[in-house]
Structure formats: structure tokens, C-alpha cells
C-alpha positions as CSV (number, residue, x, y, z in Angstrom):
1,X,-11.3,-11.3,13.7
2,X,-9.0,-8.2,15.6
3,X,-9.2,-4.7,14.7
4,X,-6.6,-2.1,15.6
5,X,-7.9,1.8,16.9
6,X,-5.2,3.9,16.1
7,X,-5.3,7.8,18.1
8,X,-5.4,10.3,14.5
9,X,-4.8,13.6,13.9
10,X,-7.6,15.6,13.0
11,X,-6.0,17.4,10.5
12,X,-4.9,14.4,8.2
13,X,-8.8,12.5,8.5
14,X,-10.2,16.2,7.0
15,X,-7.4,16.2,4.5
16,X,-8.3,12.9,3.3
17,X,-12.0,12.9,3.9
18,X,-12.2,15.7,1.3
19,X,-10.9,13.1,-0.9
20,X,-12.7,10.4,-1.5
21,X,-11.3,9.3,-4.9
22,X,-8.2,8.0,-2.7
23,X,-7.8,4.2,-2.7
24,X,-5.5,3.6,0.2
25,X,-3.8,6.1,2.8
26,X,-0.3,6.6,4.8
27,X,-1.5,6.0,8.3
28,X,2.6,7.2,9.3
29,X,4.2,6.4,12.3
30,X,6.8,9.2,13.4
31,X,9.4,6.9,15.4
32,X,9.5,4.2,13.0
33,X,7.5,1.4,14.8
34,X,6.7,-1.4,13.8
35,X,3.1,-2.7,13.2
36,X,2.5,-6.4,14.2
37,X,-1.1,-6.0,15.7
38,X,-3.0,-6.9,12.6
39,X,-2.9,-9.4,9.9
40,X,-3.8,-8.1,6.2
41,X,-7.5,-7.3,5.9
42,X,-8.0,-6.8,9.0
43,X,-9.5,-3.4,10.0
44,X,-7.9,-0.8,11.4
45,X,-9.8,2.3,13.0
46,X,-8.8,5.8,13.0
47,X,-9.7,7.7,15.9
48,X,-9.6,11.2,16.4
49,X,-7.5,12.7,19.3
50,X,-8.2,15.5,22.2
51,X,-11.6,17.1,22.2
52,X,-12.7,15.2,19.3
53,X,-12.7,11.5,20.7
54,X,-14.3,9.5,18.4
55,X,-14.0,7.0,16.0
56,X,-13.8,8.9,12.4
57,X,-13.7,5.9,10.1
58,X,-12.3,3.3,9.3
59,X,-10.1,0.4,6.6
60,X,-8.5,-2.3,6.0
61,X,-4.8,-2.9,7.2
62,X,-2.7,-3.9,4.1
63,X,1.5,-3.7,4.4
64,X,3.3,-2.0,6.7
65,X,6.9,-0.9,5.9
66,X,9.8,1.5,7.8
67,X,10.6,4.1,4.5
68,X,12.7,7.4,4.6
69,X,10.7,10.1,4.6
70,X,11.1,11.0,0.8
71,X,10.2,7.3,0.1
72,X,7.4,7.6,1.8
73,X,6.2,10.6,-0.6
74,X,7.3,9.0,-3.8
75,X,5.0,6.4,-3.0
76,X,1.6,7.3,-1.2
77,X,2.1,11.1,-2.3
78,X,-1.3,13.0,-1.2
79,X,-1.9,9.9,1.1
80,X,0.0,10.6,3.3
81,X,-2.9,13.4,4.4
82,X,-0.9,16.3,3.5
83,X,-0.5,18.1,0.5
84,X,3.2,18.5,-0.4
85,X,6.9,16.8,0.8
86,X,7.8,19.4,2.8
87,X,4.4,19.7,4.4
88,X,5.2,16.2,5.3
89,X,8.7,16.5,6.9
90,X,6.8,19.8,8.6
91,X,4.1,17.7,10.5
92,X,6.8,15.3,11.5
93,X,8.9,17.8,13.2
94,X,6.1,19.4,15.1
95,X,5.1,15.7,16.5
96,X,9.3,14.8,17.1
97,X,9.4,18.0,20.0
98,X,10.9,21.3,20.3
99,X,13.3,21.7,17.9
100,X,13.4,18.8,16.2
101,X,15.0,18.9,12.7
102,X,14.5,15.8,10.5
103,X,16.1,15.2,7.3
104,X,14.6,13.4,4.0
105,X,16.3,10.4,5.0
106,X,14.8,9.8,8.2
107,X,12.6,6.7,8.4
108,X,9.1,6.9,9.7
109,X,6.7,3.9,10.2
110,X,3.7,3.1,7.5
111,X,0.6,1.5,8.1
112,X,-0.7,1.0,4.6
113,X,-4.8,1.2,4.5
114,X,-6.7,0.0,2.2
115,X,-10.0,1.6,0.6
116,X,-10.6,3.6,3.9
117,X,-13.9,5.3,4.8
118,X,-14.3,8.5,6.3
119,X,-17.9,9.3,8.5
120,X,-18.7,12.5,8.9
121,X,-18.7,14.7,12.0
122,X,-22.5,13.9,12.6
123,X,-22.1,9.8,12.1
124,X,-18.5,9.7,14.1
125,X,-19.0,6.7,16.1
126,X,-18.0,6.7,20.2
127,X,-14.7,5.4,21.4
128,X,-14.8,2.0,23.2
129,X,-15.9,2.9,26.7
130,X,-12.5,1.1,27.9
131,X,-10.3,3.4,26.2
132,X,-7.4,4.9,28.4
133,X,-6.4,8.3,27.5
134,X,-3.0,7.6,28.3
135,X,-3.0,5.4,24.9
136,X,-0.5,6.4,22.6
137,X,0.2,4.6,19.9
138,X,-3.0,2.4,19.9
139,X,-5.0,-0.8,20.8
140,X,-6.0,-4.4,19.4
141,X,-9.8,-5.4,19.9
142,X,-11.2,-8.3,19.7
143,X,-14.3,-7.7,17.1
144,X,-16.8,-10.5,17.8
145,X,-17.0,-9.6,21.5
146,X,-17.2,-7.0,23.9
147,X,-16.6,-3.3,23.4
148,X,-15.0,-4.2,19.9
149,X,-17.5,-5.5,18.9
150,X,-19.7,-2.9,19.3
151,X,-17.4,-0.4,17.7
152,X,-17.4,-2.9,14.5
153,X,-20.9,-3.0,14.5
154,X,-21.7,0.7,15.0
155,X,-19.4,1.1,11.8
156,X,-21.1,-1.1,10.0
157,X,-24.0,0.4,10.6
158,X,-22.4,3.6,9.1
159,X,-21.9,1.2,5.5
160,X,-25.6,0.8,5.0
161,X,-26.3,4.2,4.8
162,X,-23.0,5.3,2.7
163,X,-24.0,4.9,-1.2
164,X,-20.5,4.2,-2.6
165,X,-19.3,2.3,0.3
166,X,-15.9,0.4,-0.4
167,X,-16.8,-3.4,-1.7
168,X,-15.3,-5.1,1.4
169,X,-17.2,-2.9,3.5
170,X,-20.6,-3.9,1.8
171,X,-19.1,-7.4,1.7
172,X,-18.5,-7.0,5.7
173,X,-22.1,-5.9,7.0
174,X,-23.5,-8.4,4.4
175,X,-20.9,-11.5,6.1
176,X,-21.8,-10.0,9.7
177,X,-25.3,-10.1,9.6
178,X,-24.8,-13.7,8.7
179,X,-22.6,-15.1,11.3
180,X,-19.0,-13.9,12.6
181,X,-16.6,-11.4,11.2
182,X,-14.2,-13.0,8.9
183,X,-10.9,-11.2,7.4
184,X,-11.8,-9.7,3.7
185,X,-8.9,-10.1,1.3
186,X,-7.5,-6.4,1.2
187,X,-7.6,-5.5,-2.4
188,X,-3.6,-3.6,-2.7
189,X,-3.2,0.4,-3.8
190,X,-0.5,1.6,-6.2
191,X,1.2,2.0,-3.2
192,X,1.2,-1.4,-0.9
193,X,1.3,-3.0,-4.5
194,X,4.7,-1.7,-5.2
195,X,5.4,-2.1,-0.9
196,X,4.8,-6.0,-1.7
197,X,6.7,-6.7,-5.1
198,X,9.6,-5.2,-3.4
199,X,9.5,-7.2,-0.5
200,X,8.6,-10.2,-1.9
201,X,11.8,-9.9,-3.8
202,X,13.6,-8.8,-1.1
203,X,14.0,-5.5,-1.9
204,X,15.9,-5.9,-4.9
205,X,15.5,-5.7,-9.1
206,X,14.9,-9.0,-10.2
207,X,16.8,-8.9,-13.4
208,X,20.0,-7.1,-12.0
209,X,19.5,-7.7,-8.1
210,X,20.1,-4.2,-7.5
211,X,19.0,-3.0,-3.7
212,X,19.5,0.7,-4.3
213,X,16.1,1.7,-3.5
214,X,16.0,4.9,-5.2
215,X,16.2,3.4,-8.5
216,X,14.1,0.4,-7.9
217,X,10.5,0.1,-9.1
218,X,7.3,-2.1,-9.0
219,X,6.4,-2.7,-12.5
220,X,3.3,-3.8,-13.8
221,X,3.2,-6.9,-16.2
222,X,0.0,-6.0,-17.4
223,X,-0.5,-2.0,-16.8
224,X,-3.2,-1.1,-14.8
225,X,-4.5,1.3,-17.3
226,X,-6.0,-1.3,-19.3
227,X,-7.0,-4.0,-17.2
228,X,-3.8,-5.3,-15.2
229,X,-4.6,-5.3,-11.1
230,X,-2.4,-4.3,-8.5
231,X,-1.1,-8.2,-7.3
232,X,2.1,-9.9,-6.7
233,X,1.6,-11.9,-9.6
234,X,1.3,-9.0,-12.0
235,X,4.3,-7.3,-10.8
236,X,8.3,-7.4,-11.3
237,X,10.6,-5.3,-9.1
238,X,13.0,-4.0,-11.7
239,X,15.4,-1.0,-11.8
240,X,14.1,2.1,-13.2
241,X,15.3,2.1,-17.3
242,X,14.8,-1.5,-17.2
243,X,11.1,-0.7,-16.1
244,X,11.1,1.9,-19.0
245,X,11.8,-0.5,-21.5
246,X,9.8,-2.8,-19.7
247,X,6.8,-1.0,-20.8
248,X,8.1,0.4,-23.7
249,X,8.4,-3.2,-24.9
250,X,12.3,-3.2,-25.4
251,X,12.4,-6.1,-22.9
252,X,10.8,-8.6,-21.6
253,X,10.5,-11.6,-19.3
254,X,9.4,-14.8,-20.7
255,X,7.0,-17.4,-18.6
256,X,10.6,-19.7,-18.0
257,X,11.8,-16.6,-16.5
258,X,14.5,-15.9,-18.9
259,X,15.3,-12.4,-19.8
260,X,14.9,-11.7,-23.0
261,X,16.1,-7.8,-24.9
262,X,14.6,-7.0,-28.2
263,X,16.6,-6.7,-31.4
264,X,15.0,-3.5,-32.1
265,X,16.9,-1.6,-29.1
266,X,20.3,-1.7,-30.7
267,X,18.3,-1.6,-34.3
268,X,16.5,1.9,-33.2
269,X,19.1,3.6,-31.1
270,X,23.1,1.8,-32.5
271,X,23.6,0.6,-28.7
272,X,22.2,-1.2,-25.5
273,X,25.4,-3.0,-25.1
274,X,24.7,-3.5,-21.1
275,X,21.3,-4.8,-21.4
276,X,22.5,-7.2,-24.0
277,X,25.0,-8.5,-21.3
278,X,21.8,-9.7,-19.5
279,X,20.0,-11.6,-22.3
280,X,19.0,-14.5,-21.2
281,X,19.6,-14.3,-17.8
282,X,17.4,-15.7,-15.2
283,X,15.6,-13.5,-13.2
284,X,14.9,-14.1,-9.5
285,X,12.2,-15.2,-7.8
286,X,10.4,-15.0,-4.2
287,X,11.0,-17.8,-2.3
288,X,7.0,-17.8,-2.1
289,X,5.7,-19.2,-5.5
290,X,2.3,-17.8,-4.6
291,X,4.3,-14.8,-5.2
292,X,6.3,-15.7,-8.8
293,X,4.9,-13.7,-11.5
294,X,1.8,-15.1,-13.8
295,X,2.7,-17.2,-16.8
296,X,0.1,-15.8,-18.6
297,X,0.8,-12.3,-17.6
298,X,4.3,-12.9,-18.8
299,X,3.0,-14.7,-22.2
300,X,0.6,-11.6,-22.3
301,X,3.5,-8.7,-22.0
302,X,5.8,-10.9,-24.3
303,X,3.1,-11.1,-27.4
304,X,0.9,-7.6,-27.3
305,X,4.3,-5.2,-25.7
306,X,7.6,-7.0,-26.4
307,X,9.1,-5.6,-29.7
308,X,10.1,-9.1,-31.4
309,X,12.1,-8.0,-34.1
């Protein structure tokens, strides 16, 4: 198993460490560079820059996406490590160099890290001894040997002392004590769930195949608030108006993947012609059958949420 050590801004670390309620964070990259160093579930380490020069925490890599600034803020909000969208743009401009002026459409790289753990300053972990000062983007380490193993073990030692450590970290500590490190399947957060759903369906609405990003949502088939999970099987990419109707039960998707519109939409609002034209349409499905919506959850939505008549 590999891990990735990334230079991290101290302000970003401080802001997010003060918000333990966040279950995922966005490690954004101003230039929009891609990220292929890790598989989902491998550890991502936050190395504090400059005079701090230490590992300030870690989490699990979940997803990568290139997103415009406005979308990164819409998805991650304060999990970007700043309080406002304007502050995010200001930070990006400062890091981009003197005189840089970025619009909200500027593309940045978004590395979604799930269930992060930030160490207090007196428990920071030493940076690997072979770390070179000129490293800008980060470096991969094998965690079963050498400096990578030392760093991994040191971080896991901190987990043992944390009262409410993330479940994955406790599991990783137990696995490490019994043998070689293993990849832990990451739990998707709200933002990485949305990224995963849109990626699986090629960035298109499952019903209309609309590709315009500003009007696309990732809908939970069973809402998170009542026990639905942030998993692909519980997700559908929908145009924002269809998402609203889906949540309210005026439309549904049957387990045979056919789109259905409730007659109550017409009865209650004397309208809905544009939606009834979609009645019976077979939805778009991901090429990977493992990413298809759960038939059981679709049946649940049809019986518990859909306004059949």
C-alpha cells in the first residue's frame, strides 16, 4: 500500500482542525493538475510547509476532479479550508503569483480526502528524513518499508490516543498490528458522493442526459437524513428540477429503470407537460454494472416516497 505526502498550508490545517465535524476535506490544487498517485482508500498525509515542517494529519483519498472554483465551493463549502467563496478565490490568487486575477470559472484540482484526522501541534509527526525541500506537489511513499513505514506507524500511534478517531483509522491500526498495511474502503462524504455519481454517469442527467454542470445534482434515492448512505448504489444524477420533484415524490424511477411521473403533479398544479413527455423513458445507466442504482432502493422510493395517485 502506498501513501502520498502533500505540502500543506498552515492556515488550511488550522481552519480545518478547528472543525472536527467535517467528515471530508478538499485538498485543492490551484493549477488544476491531475492526481493519480493513489487508489481510493490509500492514505493522504498533510505535510505542513515552511518552518513547521511536520506531518499535521492524514485521511483517506476518495476522489479527484477538476472543477471550476464556484463548483468546488458549492460542493465542499468550508471543507475547502476557508470561510467564504471569496476567501477561496483570494487564496488561489495569492498562490497563483503577483497580479493574478482568477474568475469563478477557473479550474482547480480537487482531491477529496475523507474522514481526516488532524494532530494537535504537540503530536505532529516528523517529516520523512529523505524529504527534499524542492518538492512542490508531493511525493508517494511505500508504507510497508523504509521512511514510509516509519511515518505510517507514527501516525497510527497518534490514533491510539484519540478518543473519537475515525473508524477507518482504528481499523488501520488494528490491521497494522496484525500484519501488513491494507487499503481501507473509504466512506464517501457528501461532496465525494456527488463527484462519484456524476463521474459514473459521464456528467449527465440520468433522465434527460443534460450535461450543463450548473443544473446537475446528485440525488440520494434514500435520503441521508433517514439512513441513506453516500454510495453510488444510492445515487442518481438528476437535473435540479427533477431532483426536487424526485425528493418530493412527484417522480420516481422503477427498478426496471423506467422514469415515472405521478398524476398528482397534473392534478395539483394543472401543469407538468414537460415532465409527462419523459414518462416511461429508460434512464441512462453507467457502463459499470457495479455502479447501477440499487433495485431495492428504487423500490423503496417507489413505495415510500412516490405519490402514486
